[in-house]
C-alpha positions in Angstrom: -3.2 25.1 -22.6 -0.2 23.0 -21.9 0.9 20.8 -24.8 2.2 17.2 -24.7 5.9 17.2 -25.2 6.4 13.4 -25.0 7.2 12.9 -28.7 8.5 16.2 -29.8 12.0 16.9 -31.2 12.3 19.7 -28.7 11.6 17.3 -25.8 14.3 14.9 -27.0 16.9 17.7 -27.3 15.9 19.3 -24.0 16.1 15.9 -22.3 19.7 15.4 -23.5 20.7 18.9 -22.4 18.8 18.8 -19.1 19.3 15.1 -18.3 20.9 15.7 -14.8 18.1 18.1 -13.8 15.4 15.7 -15.0 17.0 12.9 -13.1 16.9 15.0 -9.9 13.3 15.9 -10.5 12.3 12.3 -11.0 14.0 11.1 -7.9 12.3 13.7 -5.9 8.9 12.8 -7.4 9.5 9.2 -6.6 10.4 10.0 -3.0 7.2 12.0 -2.7 5.2 9.1 -4.1 6.7 6.7 -1.7 6.1 9.0 1.3 2.5 9.2 0.3 2.2 5.4 -0.1 4.3 4.1 2.8 7.7 4.0 4.4 10.8 2.0 4.0 10.0 0.3 0.6 10.2 2.1 -2.7 8.1 -0.5 -4.4 4.5 0.6 -4.2 3.2 -2.9 -5.1 5.4 -4.6 -2.6 4.1 -2.2 0.1 0.5 -3.1 -0.6 0.6 -6.7 -1.6 -3.0 -6.9 -0.5 -3.1 -6.4 -1.0 -0.3 -7.1 -2.3 0.1 -2.3 0.8 1.3 -1.6 -0.1 0.4 0.8 0.3 -0.5 -0.6 -0.4 -2.3 1.4 -0.8 -4.2 2.4 -2.4 -6.3 3.1 0.6 -9.3 0.8 0.8 -9.0 -2.9 0.0 -8.8 -6.1 -2.1 -12.2 -6.7 -3.4 -12.5 -10.4 -4.2 -15.5 -12.4 -5.1 -17.2 -14.4 -2.3 -18.0 -18.1 -3.0 -20.6 -19.1 -0.5 -19.2 -22.6 -0.5 -15.6 -21.6 0.2 -15.5 -19.2 3.1 -13.0 -18.6 5.9 -14.5 -21.1 8.2 -13.8 -23.9 5.7 -10.3 -23.0 4.7 -7.1 -24.5 6.1 -3.5 -23.4 5.6 -1.7 -24.8 2.6 1.6 -24.1 0.8 1.9 -21.9 -2.3 1.7 -24.2 -5.3 4.9 -25.1 -7.3 5.8 -22.7 -10.1 4.6 -19.5 -8.4 8.1 -18.3 -7.5 6.6 -17.3 -4.1 8.9 -19.3 -1.9 7.1 -21.3 0.8 9.4 -19.6 3.4 7.3 -16.4 2.9 4.4 -15.8 5.2 1.2 -15.5 3.2 -2.6 -15.5 3.4 -3.9 -18.8 4.7 -0.8 -19.5 6.9 -1.2 -19.7 10.7 -0.4 -16.3 12.2 3.0 -16.3 14.0 3.0 -15.5 17.7 3.5 -11.9 18.8 6.0 -10.9 21.5 5.5 -7.6 23.2 7.6 -6.2 26.1 4.9 -3.8 27.2 1.6 -2.1 26.2 1.9 1.7 26.7 -1.6 2.1 25.3 -4.5 -0.2 25.9 -4.6 -3.9 26.7 -3.1 -6.3 24.2 -2.8 -10.0 24.2 -0.1 -12.6 24.6 -1.9 -15.2 22.4 -4.5 -15.4 19.7 -7.7 -16.7 21.2 -10.0 -19.0 19.2 -13.1 -17.1 17.9 -11.4 -13.7 18.2 -10.5 -11.6 15.2 -7.3 -9.5 15.3 -5.5 -6.8 13.3 -1.7 -6.8 13.8 -0.4 -3.5 12.4 3.2 -2.3 12.2 4.0 1.4 12.5 6.5 4.0 13.8 6.3 7.5 15.1 8.5 8.9 12.3 6.3 7.3 9.5 3.9 9.9 8.2 1.6 7.4 6.4 1.5 5.4 9.7 0.2 8.5 11.5 -2.4 9.1 8.8 -3.7 5.6 9.4 -4.0 5.9 13.2 -7.2 7.9 13.1 -8.6 5.4 10.6 -7.6 2.4 12.8 -9.1 4.1 15.8 -12.4 4.5 14.0 -12.4 0.9 13.0 -11.8 -0.2 16.6 -14.8 1.8 17.6 -16.9 0.4 14.7 -16.2 -3.2 15.3 -15.9 -3.1 19.1 -15.2 -6.4 20.8 -15.5 -8.3 17.5 -12.0 -7.1 16.6 -8.9 -6.4 18.6 -6.4 -4.1 16.9 -2.8 -4.3 17.9 -0.4 -1.6 16.8 3.2 -2.9 17.1 6.3 -0.6 17.0 10.0 -1.4 17.5 10.7 2.0 19.0 11.5 2.4 22.7 9.0 3.4 25.4 10.3 6.9 25.9 9.9 7.7 22.2 6.3 6.3 22.1 5.3 8.0 25.4 6.6 11.3 24.0 4.6 10.8 20.8 1.4 10.1 22.7 1.8 13.3 24.7 2.3 15.3 21.5 -0.4 17.1 19.5 -1.9 15.3 16.5 -2.2 18.7 14.8 -5.5 19.5 16.3 -6.7 20.0 19.9 -6.2 16.4 20.9 -3.0 14.5 21.7 -2.3 11.2 20.0 -3.1 9.4 23.3 -6.6 10.8 23.1 -7.0 9.9 19.5 -5.8 6.3 19.5 -8.5 3.8 20.7 -6.6 0.6 20.1 -3.8 -1.2 21.9 -0.2 -0.2 21.2 2.6 -2.6 22.0 6.4 -2.4 22.0 8.0 -5.2 20.0 10.3 -7.4 22.1 13.7 -7.3 20.4 11.9 -6.9 17.0 10.9 -10.6 17.1 7.3 -9.8 16.0 8.6 -7.6 13.2 10.8 -10.5 12.0 8.0 -13.1 12.3 5.6 -11.0 10.3 7.2 -8.3 8.2 10.5 -10.0 7.2 8.9 -13.3 6.7 6.2 -11.8 4.4 9.0 -10.5 2.2 8.1 -6.8 2.6 9.3 -4.5 5.4 7.5 -1.4 4.2 5.3 0.2 6.9 2.5 0.8 7.7 1.4 -2.7 7.1 -1.4 -4.7 8.6 -2.3 -8.4 8.9 -5.9 -9.6 9.7 -5.8 -12.7 11.8 -9.1 -14.7 11.6 -11.0 -16.5 14.3 -9.2 -19.8 13.5 -5.8 -18.1 13.9 -5.0 -17.9 10.1 -3.9 -14.8 8.3 -6.8 -13.6 6.1 -5.4 -10.5 4.5 -2.2 -8.5 4.3 -2.0 -4.8 3.2 -2.1 -1.1 4.1 -4.2 -0.2 7.1 -6.2 2.4 5.1 -7.6 -0.6 3.1 -8.8 -2.6 6.0 -12.5 -1.7 5.9 -13.9 -4.1 3.4 -11.8 -7.2 4.1 -12.2 -6.8 7.8 -16.0 -6.4 7.5 -16.1 -9.6 5.5 -13.9 -11.6 7.9 -16.2 -10.4 10.7 -19.5 -11.4 9.0 -18.0 -14.7 7.6 -18.2 -13.9 3.9 -14.4 -13.5 3.3 -13.1 -15.7 0.6 -9.6 -16.6 1.7 -8.9 -18.7 -1.3 -9.5 -15.9 -3.7 -7.5 -13.5 -1.5 -4.6 -15.9 -1.4 -4.6 -16.4 -5.1 -4.5 -12.7 -5.8 -1.9 -12.1 -3.2 0.3 -14.8 -4.7 0.0 -13.4 -8.2 1.0 -9.9 -7.0 3.8 -11.3 -4.9 5.1 -13.2 -7.9 4.9 -10.0 -9.9 7.2 -8.3 -7.4 9.6 -11.2 -7.5 9.7 -11.2 -11.3 10.4 -7.5 -11.4 13.2 -7.8 -8.9 14.8 -10.6 -10.8 14.5 -8.7 -14.1 12.3 -11.3 -15.8 10.6 -8.7 -18.0 8.7 -11.0 -20.5 7.2 -13.1 -17.7 6.4 -10.0 -15.7 4.6 -8.3 -18.6 2.5 -11.4 -19.3 1.5 -11.7 -15.6 0.7 -8.0 -15.3 -1.6 -8.1 -18.3 -3.3 -11.2 -16.8 -3.8 -9.4 -13.5 -5.3 -6.3 -15.2 -7.7 -8.5 -17.1 -8.8 -10.5 -14.1 -9.0 -7.5 -11.8 -10.6 -5.0 -14.2 -13.2 -4.0 -11.6 -10.8 -3.8 -8.7 -9.6 -0.2 -8.5 -7.1 -0.8 -5.7 -5.2 -3.6 -7.5 -5.2 -1.6 -10.7 -3.8 1.5 -9.2 -1.2 -0.5 -7.3 -0.2 -2.3 -10.5 0.0 1.0 -12.4 2.3 2.5 -9.7 4.5 -0.6 -9.7 5.0 -0.4 -13.4 5.7 3.3 -13.3 8.3 2.6 -10.6 10.0 -0.2 -12.6 13.2 0.0 -14.6 13.1 -0.4 -18.4 11.7 -2.3 -20.1 8.2 -1.6 -18.7 4.8 -1.5 -20.2 3.6 2.1 -19.5 0.8 1.6 -22.0 -0.6 -1.1 -19.7 0.1 1.1 -16.6 -1.9 4.0 -18.2 -4.8 1.6 -19.0 -4.9 0.4 -15.4 -4.6 3.8 -13.9 -7.3 5.2 -16.1 -9.6 2.4 -15.2 -8.9 2.8 -11.5 -9.7 6.5 -11.7 -12.9 5.7 -13.6 -14.0 3.2 -11.0 -13.4 5.7 -8.2 -15.2 8.5 -10.1 -12.0 10.7 -10.1 -12.5 11.2 -6.3 -9.8 8.9 -4.9 -6.6 10.8 -4.2 -4.4 7.7 -4.7 -6.0 6.9 -8.1 -5.6 10.5 -9.2 -2.0 10.7 -8.0 -1.2 7.4 -9.7 -2.7 8.5 -13.0 -0.6 11.7 -12.8 2.5 9.7 -12.1 2.0 7.3 -15.0 1.5 10.3 -17.4 4.7 11.8 -15.9 6.7 8.6 -16.6 5.3 8.7 -20.2 6.7 12.2 -20.5 3.1 13.6 -20.9 3.7 16.5 -18.5 0.6 18.4 -19.4 -1.6 15.4 -18.4 0.5 14.7 -15.3 0.0 18.3 -14.1 -3.7 18.2 -14.8 -4.3 15.0 -12.8 -1.9 16.0 -10.0 -3.8 19.2 -9.6 -7.0 17.1 -9.2 -5.2 15.1 -6.5 -4.2 18.2 -4.7 -7.8 19.5 -4.8 -9.0 16.1 -3.4 -6.6 16.4 -0.5 -5.6 20.1 -0.2 -3.6 19.7 3.0 -1.2 17.0 1.7 2.2 18.6 1.4 3.6 15.6 -0.6 1.0 16.0 -3.3 1.6 19.7 -3.5 5.4 19.1 -3.7 4.9 16.6 -6.5 2.8 19.1 -8.4 5.4 21.8 -8.0 8.1 19.5 -9.3 6.0 18.5 -12.3 5.5 22.2 -13.1 9.2 22.9 -12.6 10.2 20.1 -14.9 7.7 21.2 -17.5 9.3 24.7 -17.4 12.8 23.2 -17.8 11.8 21.0 -20.7 9.3 23.4 -22.4 11.2 26.6 -22.4 12.5 28.0 -25.7 
């Protein structure tokens, strides 16, 4: 039975002697965690501001209460209220969706404008982004599920030759990617669409999706693997844009406070979010991951509380919740618990090489710190 070494004298002495090795281990673990969550942004919460997607995962979506008197159809765009630190220059939920500019559609038929009454998903991806490819099958299933009610648009900044080569390649099974993808894929025109959406939202981590409602407003922002619930609610008219915007703004503000080093305000806000989102597994696991990825000072006790709750809400079956709980234990120097939960994550997704690599690194660090 592995023992906890988080508070032992031997741990402190080993940490001093093996400091450089531990640093390397932790950097590799962080890289694996980011690869599993999303590409281009090492901030898990920023990648899934769903959603603050995020990735942002982690892979199913913001669950907000529905007020029957305050639905999508009755909402109009408004600015973030003063004092939120979420600059009005940022694109957010409730804003009118920016135009998209695509040079060509190598797969499917896209659109040059958002038509009234039509619901869209604008998703940003790249052929080199592993989480993006993981989400393509899911997006294809959603396109089949919602049919004409939703038009999914996958936008990439890569050139046509790269994309065509990707479509001709195997997905790992008997089908090529062209055979798997059921939605439209467009080539961004001089990255203008990327700038209008990704950069203006304050987060350039991919994959990332935006739901555009029937009135042309952004209804949700987050990781594609989390689209199911919010998209279904937007389609059936029960989506509460107000609640989604409020949560998104809180999480966005948390990211800003963290980046500005305003630790006391951040701790207070994070505690508030955990209390208010106690039954929202996705937000809790994202928040726990964000804290685990933060520099000192950080509230790892709160992170552990949030991660445990997320794991409980998902019945220890969600690979992201399991991985996040393992990561928080790791950051708390509770390597025995980190290994235990990471093994559960590997069992939940046995083919995930990143999960397996993280487990091997936890084991390796335990051996470095735990040897006599």
